[in-house]
C-alpha positions in Angstrom: 111.7 125.0 97.7 114.2 124.3 100.1 115.1 121.3 101.5 113.6 119.7 105.1 116.1 118.9 107.4 116.7 115.5 108.4 114.7 113.9 111.2 115.7 111.4 113.3 113.7 108.8 112.9 114.7 104.7 111.1 118.4 103.6 111.9 120.9 103.4 108.7 121.6 100.3 106.7 122.0 96.8 109.0 125.0 95.1 109.0 126.4 98.1 106.2 129.7 97.0 105.2 129.8 93.0 106.0 127.6 93.0 103.2 128.6 90.9 99.5 125.6 92.5 97.3 128.1 91.8 93.6 130.2 89.1 92.3 133.3 92.0 92.0 132.8 92.6 95.9 133.4 89.1 96.7 136.8 89.5 94.6 137.4 92.6 96.3 137.3 90.5 100.0 139.0 87.5 99.1 142.3 90.3 99.1 141.8 91.3 102.3 143.2 89.8 105.8 141.1 87.4 106.7 139.0 86.9 103.7 135.7 85.9 103.9 136.0 85.7 107.9 132.5 87.4 108.5 130.3 88.5 105.6 127.2 87.8 104.6 126.9 87.2 100.9 123.7 87.7 99.0 122.5 85.6 96.3 125.8 85.8 94.6 126.6 82.8 91.9 129.8 81.8 93.1 129.5 78.5 90.6 132.5 79.9 89.0 134.9 80.8 92.5 134.9 77.3 93.6 138.8 77.4 93.8 138.8 80.7 96.1 136.2 79.3 97.9 138.3 76.1 98.4 141.5 78.7 99.6 139.8 81.5 101.2 138.8 81.0 105.3 135.1 81.8 105.4 134.7 81.3 109.3 131.7 82.5 111.1 130.2 83.5 107.3 126.3 83.0 106.1 126.1 82.7 102.0 122.4 83.8 101.5 121.0 81.6 98.6 124.4 81.6 96.4 124.6 78.7 93.9 127.5 77.0 94.3 129.4 73.3 93.8 129.0 70.9 96.6 132.7 71.0 96.9 132.9 74.5 98.1 129.7 74.4 100.3 131.2 71.2 102.1 134.0 73.9 102.2 133.3 76.6 103.8 131.0 74.6 106.5 133.5 72.9 107.2 135.0 76.2 108.4 132.2 76.7 110.6 130.0 79.3 107.9 126.3 78.9 107.7 124.8 78.2 103.9 121.5 79.1 103.1 120.9 77.0 99.3 118.7 78.9 96.9 114.9 77.9 96.6 114.1 76.4 93.3 110.7 76.5 91.4 109.8 79.9 93.0 109.0 82.7 91.1 111.2 85.5 93.6 114.2 85.3 95.6 114.6 85.2 99.1 117.7 86.4 99.6 117.4 89.4 97.3 120.2 91.4 98.4 118.5 94.7 96.3 115.0 96.8 95.9 112.9 95.7 92.0 112.8 97.5 89.3 109.8 98.2 87.5 111.3 96.2 83.7 111.8 93.0 86.8 109.0 93.5 88.3 106.6 93.4 84.1 109.1 91.0 82.3 107.6 89.4 79.3 104.6 92.3 79.9 105.2 93.2 76.2 105.5 89.9 74.0 103.4 87.9 77.0 100.9 90.0 78.7 100.6 91.2 82.3 99.7 86.8 84.1 103.6 85.7 82.4 105.6 88.2 84.6 107.5 88.0 88.2 105.2 90.3 89.5 102.2 88.2 88.2 104.1 84.7 89.3 104.6 85.9 92.7 101.0 87.0 94.1 100.1 83.5 92.7 102.6 81.9 94.1 101.4 83.8 96.8 97.6 83.0 96.5 98.6 79.2 96.1 100.3 79.7 99.9 99.1 82.5 101.9 96.9 80.4 104.3 98.3 76.1 103.7 99.8 76.8 107.4 103.1 75.7 105.4 106.0 77.2 108.2 108.6 76.8 104.8 106.0 79.1 102.7 105.8 81.8 105.4 109.3 81.1 105.9 110.1 82.3 102.4 108.2 85.4 102.9 109.2 86.6 106.0 113.5 86.4 104.7 112.1 88.0 101.8 110.3 90.9 103.9 113.7 91.7 105.9 116.0 91.4 103.1 114.1 94.3 100.9 113.8 95.9 104.2 117.3 95.8 104.1 117.7 97.2 101.1 115.3 99.5 101.1 117.7 100.8 104.4 120.4 100.8 102.2 119.3 102.8 99.1 117.2 105.4 101.0 120.4 106.2 104.1 121.2 109.6 104.0 117.7 110.3 101.4 115.1 113.0 102.7 112.1 111.0 101.6 108.6 112.5 101.9 105.8 110.5 101.7 102.7 111.0 99.9 99.5 108.7 100.0 96.3 108.8 98.5 93.7 106.9 97.0 94.0 103.5 94.1 90.8 105.0 93.1 91.7 108.1 91.5 91.7 107.9 88.2 94.4 108.3 84.9 92.6 111.9 83.1 91.1 112.9 86.3 92.0 116.4 88.4 93.4 114.7 91.0 95.4 112.0 89.2 97.2 115.8 87.4 97.6 117.4 91.3 99.6 114.2 92.4 101.6 114.1 89.2 102.4 117.9 89.6 103.6 117.0 94.1 105.8 115.0 92.1 107.8 116.5 90.2 107.8 119.7 92.6 108.4 117.4 95.5 111.3 116.0 93.2 113.1 119.1 92.3 113.7 120.1 95.2 116.1 117.3 96.0 113.7 115.6 97.7 112.9 111.8 97.9 109.0 110.4 96.8 108.6 107.9 98.4 104.9 105.7 97.6 102.4 103.3 98.5 103.4 101.9 94.8 100.1 101.2 93.9 97.4 102.3 90.6 95.5 105.8 91.4 96.9 108.9 92.7 100.5 106.6 94.1 101.0 105.8 90.8 100.4 109.6 89.8 103.0 111.1 92.3 105.5 108.3 91.0 104.9 110.1 87.3 105.6 113.2 88.6 109.2 112.7 89.9 110.6 110.4 87.1 109.4 113.3 84.7 110.7 115.6 87.3 114.1 116.6 85.1 112.4 117.5 81.4 110.9 120.3 80.6 107.3 121.0 82.3 105.6 120.1 79.2 106.6 116.9 79.2 103.6 115.8 82.0 100.4 117.6 80.4 101.6 114.9 77.5 102.2 112.2 79.2 98.5 112.4 81.1 97.2 112.6 77.8 99.0 109.6 76.7 97.9 107.7 80.1 94.9 109.1 79.9 94.1 106.3 77.2 93.8 103.6 79.9 92.4 105.3 82.6 92.5 102.1 85.0 94.1 98.7 85.8 90.9 97.3 85.5 89.7 95.3 83.1 93.6 94.5 81.7 96.9 95.4 83.4 98.2 94.1 80.3 97.0 97.5 78.9 97.3 99.6 81.5 101.1 98.5 82.7 101.9 99.0 78.9 100.1 103.1 78.3 103.2 103.4 81.2 105.7 101.8 79.7 105.1 103.3 76.3 104.7 107.2 78.7 108.2 105.2 79.5 109.7 105.0 76.6 109.1 108.7 75.4 110.6 109.8 78.1 113.4 107.9 78.8 115.8 107.7 81.8 113.8 110.0 83.7 113.9 110.5 87.8 114.0 108.0 90.7 111.4 107.7 93.2 110.0 104.9 95.7 107.5 102.5 95.3 106.0 100.5 98.4 103.6 98.3 97.0 101.8 94.7 98.6 101.7 91.3 97.2 98.7 91.0 100.1 96.7 93.6 97.7 98.5 91.7 95.0 95.1 92.6 92.2 96.4 96.1 92.0 99.8 96.0 90.2 102.8 98.4 91.1 103.3 101.1 89.0 105.9 101.5 86.6 108.0 104.8 87.6 109.3 104.3 90.6 113.2 103.7 90.1 112.9 101.6 92.9 110.1 99.2 94.7 110.2 97.8 97.8 107.3 95.2 97.2 106.3 92.8 100.3 104.3 90.7 100.7 103.3 91.9 104.7 101.3 94.2 103.9 102.2 95.4 108.0 105.5 95.6 107.7 105.0 97.4 103.9 102.6 100.7 106.0 104.9 100.7 108.6 108.1 100.8 106.9 106.6 103.3 104.9 105.4 105.7 106.6 108.3 105.2 109.4 111.0 105.9 106.3 109.4 109.6 105.4 111.4 111.1 107.6 111.2 114.8 106.2 106.9 114.6 106.4 104.3 112.5 105.0 101.5 114.6 102.3 98.0 112.3 102.1 96.0 113.3 98.9 92.4 112.5 99.4 91.4 109.2 99.8 89.0 106.3 101.3 89.9 103.8 104.6 93.3 103.1 103.7 94.4 106.8 103.7 92.9 107.3 106.9 94.8 105.0 108.1 98.1 105.9 107.6 97.4 109.2 108.8 96.4 107.7 112.5 99.7 105.5 111.8 101.8 107.7 110.8 99.8 109.9 113.7 100.8 107.5 116.5 104.7 107.5 116.5 104.7 111.3 116.1 102.0 111.7 119.2 104.4 109.4 121.6 107.9 110.8 119.8 109.4 107.3 119.8 110.7 107.9 116.4 112.5 111.2 117.4 110.9 114.3 116.5 107.8 114.2 114.3 107.5 114.0 111.3 105.4 117.3 109.0 101.7 115.8 108.3 100.3 117.6 105.7 96.5 116.9 104.7 95.0 117.9 101.0 91.6 119.4 100.1 89.9 120.1 103.4 86.5 119.6 101.8 87.1 116.0 102.3 89.6 115.5 105.4 86.8 118.1 107.3 83.5 116.8 106.3 83.4 114.3 103.8 86.1 112.0 106.4 86.5 114.3 109.5 90.0 112.6 109.8 91.6 116.5 110.4 89.4 117.3 113.2 90.6 113.9 115.3 93.9 114.6 114.4 93.7 118.1 115.7 92.3 116.8 118.7 95.3 113.8 119.2 98.2 116.8 118.6 97.2 119.4 121.0 99.5 120.1 123.0 101.8 117.6 122.0 105.1 118.9 120.0 103.3 117.3 117.0 100.9 120.0 116.5 102.9 122.9 114.8 104.3 120.2 112.7 100.0 119.6 111.0 98.8 120.6 108.8 95.4 121.2 106.4 95.7 122.9 103.1 92.7 123.2 100.1 94.6 122.1 97.2 97.5 120.1 96.3 99.5 123.1 94.6 99.5 124.2 98.1 100.8 120.8 100.0 104.8 121.7 98.9 104.8 125.2 100.8 103.5 123.7 104.0 106.9 121.7 104.2 108.4 124.6 103.3 107.4 126.0 106.8 109.6 122.9 108.3 112.8 123.4 106.3 114.7 125.3 109.0 112.8 123.9 112.1 
């Protein structure tokens, strides 16, 4: 399958060239003329750089969640910098400079179970604060989600991204799960970046397929057999996640993909097969951002209300051309999308006489989806 051409959709990374995410980058900035002037330093521990901060020029700089000694903070403020200090006792970093990894979100799973992990603790915090009306909590969630969007833009810059949408209820060990995994593997092997909603079911399967793309074909059925022993995240997220990490241990250093889950549906845990996880508190930002960044098209596997919503959320900018040229949309399973949930006839009616009409397709099986996308590879 050929790789798909770039589309004119989301902008590139915001603040590119002005952000400092590591201590090495901070030290390198100190050696340049103008020193720290105008830079944005994001979640870098500067407690051992007091002398440098006292000596540097930091006019118009912004320090986001950077621990530093009081005298250093006073100096950079006197220079005209803005200092947003770390927030104590939070289970997440609202200023984080990079996407999550499965190991980060599931830290502590092996020894203490899911309840002790950063992912579970962030969901518990969200549950306590989401309805309390506290503007400080709301601000922290917004800061976090904007930082995640920034990191996601930076990670995907220049990538050809194919979104794979589908139901969370597709269980391990089912035909639908295996098909979604084959799809993810095929897309990844074609050089595309697979992006999913990051949860269980079809989303996990597509990320699994991308993870196993570098391995021989026989790795996938072996992994599917291992995972089928724990078919669902209910009743035990711990057992479900441990089964996934067992597959990762069996096949280490797998291929890359992206997951975009949300703590809004935090009872559905993030799947551990995506290499990069952009987890949000706000579900609306998550859904819109995932679709907008799927510049090479979206494949919609059988699903229910959530997947129907995603179809028409994707159709809207394609209909109006608000993000540029319409991106491909491929719906999988003719019976599902014409009889059980007849989204296809409505999508066809919307697309009639619009540029998007030539960019939508309905296929019978998941194995036909890559070929449907390939039709647009040279257009």
